[in-house]
N, C-alpha and C positions, 0 to 999 in steps of 0.2 A: 655764732662762733665767738668764743671769748678771746680776749687779748687784742693786740693791735698796737699801733703807734699813735697814742693820743686819742682824744675824742671818746666815742661811745665805748670802745674796747676797754679803756681804762676804767670807765664807769661800771661796766659789766664785771670786771675783775674785782672792783671795790665791793660791789653788791654780793658777789660770790663769797668773799672773805668775811663780810659782816653778817651773813645769813646765820640765824640761830637754828639749831637743830632741835628736833623733838627729843624729849627725854629718853635716854637709853640708846640712842643711835650709835654712838661711838662704840660702846660695848658690844652691841649686836653686829656692827660692821666687822669688828675684829673677829668675833666668833664665826661669822659667815665666811670671812677670808680664810680662816683656819679650816673650816669645813670644806670649802671649795678646793683648797690645796690638797687636803687629805683624800678627797674623792677624785683628784686628778683633773678637775674642771678648769683650774688655773694652775700654772706652774709654781713651784716653790719660789722661783725668782720673782714672779709677778706678786706673790704674797709678800715677799720681803720688801719690794719696792713700795707697794701700797701701804703696808704697815708703817714703813719709814716715813711716808708722806703724811699719814695721819699724825704720827708723833711729831714731825716737824711743824705741822700747822698748829698743834696745841702748844708746843714749846715757844712758838713765835707769838702766841696769844691770839691767833686767828681762830675764828669760830668754826670753820668747817673745811675739810678737804673735799675734793671732788668725789672721791670714792664714798665718803660718808653721805654726801648729798645724793649720789646715785642709789645707795642702799635705802635711804629714807624714801625717795621717790618711787623706786621700782619694787621694793619689798615691804618696808615697814608700814607704809600707809595702807597696804592691802592686808597686812597681818595684824595691825594694831587695833586698839580701841574696841575690843570685844568681837571683832569680826571672826566668823568661823570659816576657816580655809582648810580644805582637805589636803592630804599629803601630796597628791598629784598637782594641785594648784600651787602649793608651796614650792614644789620642785620646779615648776614652770617659772615662777617668780625668780628663783635662785639661778635658773639657767639664763634668764635675761640679765640678771646682775653679773653673772660670770662673764658673759659676753662683754659687758661694759667694763668689767675689771681688766680683761685682756687689752682692751683699747686704752684704758687709762694707764696701765702699766707701761705701755709703749711710749706714752707721753712723758712720764716721770723721769 
């Protein structure tokens, strides 16, 4: 769990914000959020909150928002670097990401 009053929680938060993303993660995260909202997998309100969080992190000079990290870990690493993924596998990855988006939107 991230956060907390002092100690390890603050260190975890610092590591989260200093984490560097793979190239293209932000653009792909934004595209995925738009796709998920268009298909009804996340609400328009969730999309708005999560896009706002991405923008806020970048304006503040922070390296990554939680939704970008989620996209990188749940989707991009499986889709990237020449790996072949069929449409059903990609849909499953995006379903996992959509579930995480709904959770994160409630936190923002």
